[in-house]
Backbone as JSON, one array per atom type, in Angstrom:
{
  "sequence": "MLFLMRLAAPFATLFGSLSGEGYMSRSARHLINALICLAVGGHAVYWFATGGAEFASSLRVGLVVAQAVLGLAGAVWFYSRSRSTLS",
  "N": [[296.8, 7.77, -43.13], [298.31, 7.36, -40.86], [299.58, 9.81, -40.68], [297.43, 11.5, -39.95], [296.84, 10.44, -37.48], [299.16, 11.07, -36.06], [299.01, 13.8, -36.22], [296.79, 14.36, -34.67], [297.6, 13.45, -32.22], [298.5, 15.17, -30.03], [296.07, 15.94, -28.94], [295.19, 13.72, -27.66], [296.21, 13.61, -25.12], [294.53, 15.21, -23.73], [292.39, 13.59, -23.26], [293.54, 11.63, -21.86], [294.4, 9.26, -23.06], [296.61, 8.1, -24.31], [298.49, 5.46, -25.53], [301.17, 3.27, -24.48], [302.96, 3.35, -26.59], [302.75, 5.79, -27.78], [300.62, 6.29, -29.44], [297.21, 7.21, -30.17], [294.29, 6.04, -28.49], [291.63, 4.0, -29.77], [289.08, 4.93, -29.04], [289.57, 7.63, -28.48], [290.32, 8.55, -31.0], [287.91, 8.14, -32.37], [286.31, 9.95, -31.01], [287.49, 12.41, -31.67], [287.05, 12.37, -34.43], [284.28, 12.53, -34.36], [283.94, 15.13, -33.4], [285.02, 16.58, -35.54], [283.22, 15.88, -37.59], [280.93, 17.0, -36.49], [281.59, 19.7, -36.63], [281.65, 20.03, -39.42], [278.97, 19.46, -40.11], [277.8, 21.48, -38.6], [278.75, 23.74, -39.91], [277.3, 23.62, -42.29], [274.7, 24.0, -41.33], [275.01, 26.57, -40.32], [275.49, 27.91, -42.74], [272.98, 27.76, -43.97], [271.48, 29.16, -42.07], [272.43, 31.75, -42.19], [271.52, 32.69, -44.57], [272.7, 31.74, -46.9], [271.65, 30.08, -48.8], [269.94, 31.54, -50.27], [270.63, 32.75, -52.76], [271.86, 30.7, -54.03], [272.59, 27.99, -56.31], [270.49, 25.17, -57.18], [271.91, 22.83, -57.16], [274.07, 23.38, -55.45], [272.68, 23.87, -53.07], [271.61, 21.34, -52.63], [273.97, 19.88, -52.25], [274.92, 21.05, -49.9], [272.9, 20.35, -48.16], [273.32, 17.6, -48.13], [275.83, 17.66, -46.93], [275.17, 18.61, -44.39], [273.51, 16.56, -43.42], [275.18, 14.26, -43.56], [277.32, 15.15, -42.0], [276.18, 15.56, -39.42], [275.06, 13.03, -38.95], [277.38, 11.48, -39.07], [278.73, 12.5, -36.86], [277.11, 11.61, -34.75], [277.36, 8.84, -35.12], [280.17, 8.36, -34.86], [280.52, 9.31, -32.26], [278.94, 7.51, -30.79], [280.37, 5.2, -31.34], [282.76, 5.84, -30.07], [282.02, 5.71, -27.41], [281.33, 3.05, -27.17], [283.71, 1.69, -27.46], [285.1, 2.05, -25.16], [284.99, 0.15, -23.16]],
  "CA": [[296.12, 7.6, -41.87], [299.29, 7.55, -39.8], [299.79, 11.26, -40.55], [296.33, 12.06, -39.18], [296.98, 10.0, -36.09], [300.23, 11.86, -35.45], [298.53, 15.17, -36.14], [295.82, 14.46, -33.58], [298.16, 12.89, -30.99], [298.5, 16.06, -28.86], [294.73, 16.0, -28.34], [294.95, 12.51, -26.89], [296.53, 13.84, -23.73], [293.35, 15.79, -23.1], [291.5, 12.51, -22.88], [294.3, 10.68, -21.09], [294.26, 7.97, -23.71], [297.78, 7.69, -25.08], [299.03, 4.16, -25.15], [302.59, 3.33, -24.18], [303.73, 3.57, -27.81], [302.57, 7.14, -28.26], [299.47, 6.4, -30.33], [295.94, 7.43, -29.5], [293.39, 4.89, -28.44], [290.56, 4.03, -30.76], [287.97, 5.76, -28.57], [289.95, 9.03, -28.65], [290.23, 8.86, -32.44], [286.49, 8.26, -32.73], [285.78, 11.19, -30.43], [287.99, 13.52, -32.49], [286.3, 12.3, -35.68], [282.93, 13.03, -34.09], [284.02, 16.59, -33.31], [285.22, 17.1, -36.89], [281.94, 15.74, -38.29], [280.01, 17.99, -35.93], [281.97, 21.0, -37.2], [281.22, 20.03, -40.82], [277.52, 19.62, -40.1], [277.48, 22.81, -38.07], [279.01, 24.72, -40.96], [276.17, 23.58, -43.21], [273.56, 24.64, -40.66], [275.33, 28.0, -40.3], [275.32, 28.41, -44.1], [271.54, 27.96, -44.19], [270.95, 30.15, -41.12], [272.85, 33.1, -42.57], [270.96, 33.06, -45.86], [273.55, 31.33, -48.0], [270.87, 29.36, -49.82], [269.04, 32.48, -50.94], [271.02, 32.98, -54.15], [272.65, 29.56, -54.48], [271.94, 27.09, -57.26], [269.88, 24.01, -56.54], [272.97, 21.84, -56.94], [274.81, 23.73, -54.23], [271.8, 23.65, -51.92], [271.56, 19.9, -52.41], [275.24, 19.44, -51.69], [275.03, 21.51, -48.51], [271.98, 19.5, -47.39], [274.04, 16.34, -47.92], [276.89, 17.95, -45.96], [274.56, 18.7, -43.06], [273.03, 15.23, -43.01], [276.32, 13.37, -43.32], [278.11, 15.66, -40.87], [275.51, 15.3, -38.15], [274.97, 11.58, -38.78], [278.72, 11.0, -38.76], [279.05, 12.88, -35.49], [276.4, 10.69, -33.86], [277.93, 7.5, -35.29], [281.5, 8.3, -34.25], [280.39, 9.47, -30.81], [278.46, 6.25, -30.22], [281.49, 4.25, -31.44], [283.76, 6.16, -29.05], [281.52, 5.24, -26.12], [281.28, 1.58, -27.14], [285.06, 1.13, -27.42], [285.73, 2.33, -23.88], [285.08, -1.05, -22.3]],
  "C": [[297.09, 7.83, -40.7], [299.57, 9.03, -39.58], [298.69, 11.88, -39.71], [296.4, 11.66, -37.71], [298.05, 10.8, -35.36], [299.82, 13.31, -35.29], [297.61, 15.35, -34.94], [296.37, 13.95, -32.25], [298.21, 13.87, -29.82], [297.15, 16.17, -28.18], [294.45, 14.79, -27.45], [295.27, 12.72, -25.42], [295.38, 14.51, -23.0], [292.42, 14.72, -22.58], [292.23, 11.46, -22.04], [294.33, 9.31, -21.73], [295.43, 7.62, -24.61], [298.22, 6.32, -24.61], [300.53, 4.32, -24.89], [303.45, 3.63, -25.38], [303.56, 4.96, -28.37], [301.44, 7.31, -29.25], [298.2, 6.6, -29.53], [295.14, 6.14, -29.48], [292.29, 5.07, -29.48], [289.41, 4.93, -30.32], [288.3, 7.25, -28.7], [289.89, 9.44, -30.11], [288.79, 9.02, -32.88], [285.9, 9.56, -32.19], [286.25, 12.41, -31.23], [287.28, 13.54, -33.84], [284.88, 12.82, -35.5], [282.92, 14.55, -34.01], [284.22, 17.22, -34.69], [283.93, 17.01, -37.69], [280.92, 16.76, -37.78], [280.32, 19.38, -36.47], [281.53, 21.11, -38.66], [279.71, 20.21, -40.92], [277.09, 20.98, -39.58], [277.73, 23.91, -39.08], [277.86, 24.76, -41.95], [274.94, 24.26, -42.59], [273.78, 26.15, -40.61], [275.11, 28.63, -41.68], [273.84, 28.67, -44.4], [271.0, 29.07, -43.3], [271.31, 31.57, -41.52], [272.38, 33.5, -43.96], [271.81, 32.69, -47.05], [272.78, 30.65, -49.13], [270.0, 30.29, -50.65], [269.37, 32.64, -52.42], [271.83, 31.82, -54.73], [271.87, 28.72, -55.48], [271.37, 25.88, -56.52], [270.91, 22.9, -56.3], [273.72, 22.13, -55.65], [273.96, 23.52, -52.99], [271.72, 22.17, -51.6], [272.84, 19.36, -51.8], [275.4, 19.87, -50.23], [274.06, 20.73, -47.62], [272.66, 18.16, -47.11], [275.16, 16.52, -46.9], [276.32, 17.98, -44.55], [274.14, 17.32, -42.56], [274.2, 14.32, -42.67], [277.19, 13.84, -42.15], [277.48, 15.34, -39.54], [275.36, 13.8, -37.9], [276.33, 10.98, -38.44], [279.13, 11.33, -37.33], [278.37, 11.93, -34.49], [277.03, 9.3, -33.92], [279.29, 7.4, -34.61], [281.43, 8.47, -32.74], [279.91, 8.16, -30.17], [279.55, 5.18, -30.3], [282.55, 4.56, -30.37], [283.31, 5.69, -27.67], [281.54, 3.72, -26.05], [282.66, 0.96, -27.07], [285.78, 1.43, -26.11], [285.92, 1.07, -23.04], [285.9, -2.15, -22.94]]
}
């Protein structure tokens, strides 16, 4: 977890949320997680939109549906958590 926090630390300056110790605030971490989840869910939607499901097995289609649902739900959840931790 510490590795991921250090990896995402340069993005914290975009949000102006670095603490004095050089770590990101919780709201910035939640916002970055929301963007990652949105990218994962968006990839699943893109896969369906470009016809990827046409020749795929039912297992793969089911897994990509789960990817889309969890990616988009995770994005909403992390975004709402990032807004609630601002105060």
